[in-house]
PLY file of the C-alpha trace (Angstrom):
ply
format ascii 1.0
element vertex 285
property float x
property float y
property float z
element edge 284
property int vertex1
property int vertex2
end_header
-49.19 9.81 16.54
-49.28 7.72 12.64
-48.14 4.09 12.71
-45.52 5.63 9.87
-44.35 7.68 12.80
-44.99 5.27 15.68
-42.48 2.85 13.46
-40.01 5.34 12.99
-39.34 5.72 16.12
-39.33 1.90 17.76
-36.07 1.21 18.98
-34.12 -1.67 16.92
-33.89 -3.62 19.99
-37.33 -3.37 20.75
-38.81 -6.17 18.76
-35.85 -8.71 19.61
-37.36 -10.68 22.08
-33.96 -13.08 22.56
-31.88 -10.28 23.71
-30.58 -11.05 27.01
-30.71 -8.62 29.67
-30.68 -10.25 32.65
-26.25 -11.20 33.89
-26.41 -11.26 37.38
-25.67 -14.68 37.34
-24.62 -15.49 33.77
-20.86 -13.46 31.82
-21.34 -10.26 30.18
-19.16 -9.14 27.25
-17.30 -6.75 29.90
-16.62 -10.30 32.40
-15.03 -11.70 29.54
-13.09 -9.28 28.19
-11.66 -8.30 30.79
-12.54 -4.75 31.14
-12.34 -3.33 34.51
-8.60 -4.24 34.24
-7.95 -3.46 30.91
-9.46 0.17 31.12
-8.61 0.97 34.43
-4.32 0.61 33.29
-4.62 4.47 31.74
-2.76 5.54 34.91
-1.80 9.31 33.48
1.27 11.37 35.97
0.48 14.52 34.62
-2.80 16.80 34.73
-2.14 17.12 30.93
-5.03 15.74 28.53
-3.16 14.23 25.82
-1.03 12.45 28.48
-4.09 9.76 27.65
-3.55 10.02 23.97
0.45 9.28 24.56
-0.72 6.15 26.96
-3.34 3.88 25.10
-1.29 4.46 21.41
1.21 2.31 23.13
-1.32 0.28 24.89
-2.64 -0.71 22.03
0.28 -1.33 19.97
1.61 -3.51 22.56
-1.60 -5.27 22.79
-0.90 -6.15 18.96
2.61 -7.18 18.74
1.47 -9.66 22.22
-1.09 -11.10 18.49
2.17 -10.99 16.35
4.06 -12.98 18.68
0.87 -15.62 18.88
0.56 -15.93 15.41
4.10 -16.05 14.45
5.08 -18.70 16.92
2.59 -20.86 15.94
3.76 -19.61 12.38
7.09 -20.78 13.08
5.37 -24.80 14.48
3.75 -24.57 11.35
6.67 -24.59 8.96
8.33 -26.97 11.39
5.78 -29.74 10.35
5.93 -28.86 7.14
2.27 -27.26 7.47
3.52 -24.60 5.57
-0.65 -23.89 4.02
-1.80 -22.92 7.70
1.83 -21.24 8.27
0.80 -18.57 5.08
-2.39 -17.83 7.07
-0.52 -16.99 10.29
1.80 -15.58 8.43
-0.73 -13.47 6.24
-2.52 -12.56 9.58
0.91 -10.85 11.14
0.99 -8.59 7.94
-2.30 -7.24 9.09
-2.01 -6.60 12.26
1.75 -4.54 11.03
-0.99 -2.24 9.44
-2.80 -1.86 12.09
0.11 -0.73 14.05
1.53 1.60 11.25
-2.01 3.47 11.06
-1.38 4.50 14.92
1.60 6.40 14.27
-0.68 9.08 12.47
-2.83 9.02 15.45
0.00 9.46 17.74
1.23 12.56 15.50
-1.90 14.50 16.09
0.15 15.56 19.71
2.40 18.32 19.14
5.67 19.13 20.66
4.34 21.68 22.60
2.21 19.21 23.55
4.07 16.09 24.25
6.72 19.04 26.32
3.58 19.08 28.63
4.07 15.78 30.29
7.32 14.28 28.63
9.68 14.51 31.60
6.72 12.36 33.95
8.33 9.60 31.40
11.53 9.14 33.35
14.01 6.85 31.62
11.06 4.82 29.91
11.02 4.46 26.73
9.82 2.24 23.46
12.83 1.01 23.21
12.54 -0.90 26.18
9.49 -3.39 24.68
9.93 -6.57 25.54
7.59 -7.97 23.36
9.37 -5.43 20.29
12.64 -7.46 21.30
10.48 -10.99 21.14
9.43 -9.92 17.34
13.09 -8.62 16.62
13.97 -12.65 18.34
11.80 -14.44 16.11
12.47 -12.67 12.94
16.40 -13.94 13.51
17.53 -10.57 14.56
19.49 -10.89 18.22
21.46 -8.58 20.15
22.87 -9.25 23.65
23.19 -5.64 24.96
19.39 -5.49 25.18
19.42 -8.32 27.17
20.16 -6.32 30.58
17.87 -3.95 30.23
15.51 -6.83 31.53
17.59 -8.30 34.22
15.08 -6.04 36.78
12.45 -9.09 36.22
13.93 -12.71 36.58
10.87 -14.49 34.93
10.82 -11.74 31.87
14.97 -12.07 31.54
14.20 -16.02 31.39
11.63 -15.71 28.54
13.97 -13.42 26.44
16.58 -15.84 27.33
15.31 -18.58 25.46
13.55 -16.96 22.65
17.14 -15.80 22.11
18.38 -18.90 21.95
15.57 -20.71 19.85
15.55 -20.54 15.90
13.59 -17.55 14.26
11.22 -17.63 11.19
13.55 -17.29 9.05
15.70 -20.24 10.21
12.64 -22.79 9.93
12.11 -21.10 6.29
15.70 -22.32 5.33
15.30 -25.43 6.73
12.22 -26.02 4.64
14.04 -25.25 1.38
16.56 -28.58 2.98
14.04 -30.89 3.51
12.63 -29.74 -0.17
16.02 -31.46 -1.36
17.74 -27.75 -2.26
21.58 -28.04 -0.70
21.82 -25.57 2.14
25.54 -25.21 4.08
25.83 -27.30 6.86
26.77 -24.27 8.76
23.42 -22.37 8.39
21.17 -25.88 8.91
23.33 -25.93 12.44
24.63 -22.40 13.24
24.23 -20.77 17.02
20.16 -19.00 17.02
22.03 -16.66 19.13
23.97 -14.63 17.02
22.02 -12.75 14.08
21.89 -14.18 11.25
23.93 -13.05 8.07
23.66 -14.05 4.39
24.85 -17.25 2.97
25.43 -17.85 -0.74
24.07 -21.71 -0.70
20.65 -19.57 0.68
20.71 -17.33 -1.83
21.16 -20.18 -4.99
18.12 -22.14 -3.14
15.73 -19.22 -3.32
16.99 -17.84 -6.64
15.91 -21.29 -7.32
12.66 -21.29 -6.06
11.57 -18.05 -7.42
12.88 -19.00 -11.41
10.77 -22.40 -10.68
7.95 -21.22 -9.08
5.45 -23.54 -10.19
8.19 -26.48 -8.91
8.31 -24.41 -5.60
5.34 -23.09 -5.23
4.84 -23.33 -1.44
8.56 -22.21 -1.17
7.39 -19.38 -2.95
4.39 -18.50 -1.57
6.23 -18.43 1.99
9.32 -16.41 0.69
6.58 -13.98 -0.05
4.64 -14.13 2.88
7.97 -13.54 4.70
8.47 -10.31 2.08
5.86 -8.85 3.28
6.49 -9.02 6.87
9.85 -7.21 6.72
8.73 -4.90 4.15
5.62 -4.11 6.76
8.04 -3.66 9.36
10.62 -1.40 7.96
7.29 0.57 6.99
6.47 0.79 10.66
10.01 1.63 11.97
10.01 4.31 9.27
6.55 5.76 10.49
7.83 5.65 14.20
11.11 7.48 13.32
9.13 10.27 11.04
6.31 10.77 13.88
9.57 10.89 16.46
11.36 13.70 14.25
7.85 15.57 14.51
7.08 15.58 17.65
10.90 15.99 19.36
12.80 16.27 16.96
16.39 15.65 17.05
16.27 15.38 21.00
17.66 12.63 22.85
14.93 10.02 23.49
14.22 9.32 27.27
15.50 6.01 27.22
19.06 7.83 26.41
19.33 6.82 23.09
20.19 9.10 20.48
16.52 9.69 19.14
15.89 9.73 15.39
19.35 9.05 14.88
19.35 5.70 16.18
16.24 4.99 14.58
17.00 5.73 11.10
20.08 3.42 11.94
17.63 0.27 12.61
16.11 1.52 9.17
19.58 -0.18 8.18
18.96 -3.68 9.42
17.82 -6.51 7.52
16.20 -9.81 8.49
15.42 -11.97 5.57
18.61 -11.16 3.12
18.71 -13.46 0.48
14.76 -12.77 -0.53
15.69 -8.90 -1.68
18.95 -9.90 -2.82
17.35 -12.45 -5.47
15.30 -9.54 -6.92
18.81 -8.02 -8.70
19.27 -11.58 -10.31
15.48 -12.37 -11.79
0 1
1 2
2 3
3 4
4 5
5 6
6 7
7 8
8 9
9 10
10 11
11 12
12 13
13 14
14 15
15 16
16 17
17 18
18 19
19 20
20 21
21 22
22 23
23 24
24 25
25 26
26 27
27 28
28 29
29 30
30 31
31 32
32 33
33 34
34 35
35 36
36 37
37 38
38 39
39 40
40 41
41 42
42 43
43 44
44 45
45 46
46 47
47 48
48 49
49 50
50 51
51 52
52 53
53 54
54 55
55 56
56 57
57 58
58 59
59 60
60 61
61 62
62 63
63 64
64 65
65 66
66 67
67 68
68 69
69 70
70 71
71 72
72 73
73 74
74 75
75 76
76 77
77 78
78 79
79 80
80 81
81 82
82 83
83 84
84 85
85 86
86 87
87 88
88 89
89 90
90 91
91 92
92 93
93 94
94 95
95 96
96 97
97 98
98 99
99 100
100 101
101 102
102 103
103 104
104 105
105 106
106 107
107 108
108 109
109 110
110 111
111 112
112 113
113 114
114 115
115 116
116 117
117 118
118 119
119 120
120 121
121 122
122 123
123 124
124 125
125 126
126 127
127 128
128 129
129 130
130 131
131 132
132 133
133 134
134 135
135 136
136 137
137 138
138 139
139 140
140 141
141 142
142 143
143 144
144 145
145 146
146 147
147 148
148 149
149 150
150 151
151 152
152 153
153 154
154 155
155 156
156 157
157 158
158 159
159 160
160 161
161 162
162 163
163 164
164 165
165 166
166 167
167 168
168 169
169 170
170 171
171 172
172 173
173 174
174 175
175 176
176 177
177 178
178 179
179 180
180 181
181 182
182 183
183 184
184 185
185 186
186 187
187 188
188 189
189 190
190 191
191 192
192 193
193 194
194 195
195 196
196 197
197 198
198 199
199 200
200 201
201 202
202 203
203 204
204 205
205 206
206 207
207 208
208 209
209 210
210 211
211 212
212 213
213 214
214 215
215 216
216 217
217 218
218 219
219 220
220 221
221 222
222 223
223 224
224 225
225 226
226 227
227 228
228 229
229 230
230 231
231 232
232 233
233 234
234 235
235 236
236 237
237 238
238 239
239 240
240 241
241 242
242 243
243 244
244 245
245 246
246 247
247 248
248 249
249 250
250 251
251 252
252 253
253 254
254 255
255 256
256 257
257 258
258 259
259 260
260 261
261 262
262 263
263 264
264 265
265 266
266 267
267 268
268 269
269 270
270 271
271 272
272 273
273 274
274 275
275 276
276 277
277 278
278 279
279 280
280 281
281 282
282 283
283 284
């Protein structure tokens, strides 16, 4: 073999003498990520090949939602302490994560109606509607509905976490508080509202955001905060739309496994708004 041919067959790691290979006493990549737990969590209830796809897509989405909550909670705390620049990085990351979750629907849509029907009955009444992390995201964005808490009565510890989040100020609440701290006149009933109620639009909040958008140079941080919030709601609604269309593609207008009206319910959800004034002012600018 010529030297030139021998070099073609050299392994990329052959000349990397510092690469660690002895892990008898040291932590490995798999140890750090606890891959033994993660990769053993796909328990199919049927023998159908495509059930693995269904499980993994939803597990991956739940992991991304965990990171969304991690970043959103941090952003709320950053805004509370008037560190808006840090919140921008955290909220921008949330938007990027949302994009990843949206792309997951493209993978799930490779599941055909006939394939899904082969294992759907094995799901029983389990449904994405019951995702507690999705509820925590809704709570963090200010959308609160008391009836959903009943779903989690089976697990007292989880119910406690959800109840605490249900009564806590959301991302938009602290953004409105930031407006007040900056000197904008915000109605006291908004600043002292019951956080367990879904946020409803307010004229003083609308006027404040309108002023921010009309005087961007004087209110750059608040303007950037507003746009980060619009990004998040925009991506969330795109996620919901892709969810609805994927469900329609796979099961049509059948009732959901959790008892909801399925596609009809998901269409109604598209009408929910989280930061109403930030959308309303666009007509008036």
